[in-house]
N, C-alpha and C positions, 0 to 999 in steps of 0.2 A: 316447545321445540328445543332441540339440543343445540348447544352453541357449536358453531363451526370450528373444527379443529384444523389449524393450519400447520404446515411443516415449518419448523423454526429455521431461520437463516443461520448458516454455519457460523458466521462471525458473531452471532449473538452470544454464543457460548465460548468461542475462542476467536477473537477478532482477526487473527491472521489466517484462519483456516482456508478462506477462498483464494489466498495469494500464493503464487509460486515462489520457490526459493529465490529466483532472480528478482521478482517483484519486491520481495522482502529486502533484498540487498539494496535495490534502487531506493526504496522507501527509507531505509535506515540512513543511507548516505545523504539523501535529500534532507532528512530531519537533522542531520549533523551540520547542515548549512552549505553543503556543496551544490553548486550550480550544475545544470545538465551536462555542460561541457566537462566539468571536473569529474562527475560521476562516470561519464563515458570513458574518459581517459583511465580512470581507476579500474574500470571493469573491462577495458579493451573493446568497447562497443562504440557505435556511432551515436552522435547526439540525437539523431532522429529515432534511433532504437530506444534510447532512454526516455524521450518524450512519449513514445508509444507505450512503453511500460507504465509511465505515470498516468496516461489516459486510461489504460486498461485497469489499473488499480482504482482510480476514481470511479470508473464505471461499475466495477464489482462492488464497491462500497457505497455507491449512490451519492457520491460527492461531486461538486461542480468546480472546485478551484483548488489550487495548491494550498491556499490558506486553510480551507476546510480540511484538506488532507492532513496538514500538520496539526491542526487542532484535534482531529480524530486520533492521530498517532500518539500525541502526548497525553490524551485522555484514556487511551487503551490500557487495560490491565496487563496485557502481554504485548511485547514489542519485539520486532526482529532485531537481532544482534549481528553486527558486522564481525564475522568470525575470522577475519584476516589478521 
């Protein structure tokens, strides 16, 4: 029997492919050590919106905590860059 061929996950080849530009900004600022309130102020968004972005990022990447998210971020070959 032939081995099942599965479609690869986008982030297997480029870790940031499934993330929006805004999610990449939130992730980069969070990895820089900013708290949600600081990220919200910097991006002109509400804290609730920042928390939602973080939840969406973790869901897309299959992660369960901010600690896992940061470990993933620093282990990734490609990282979002704050272009400001």
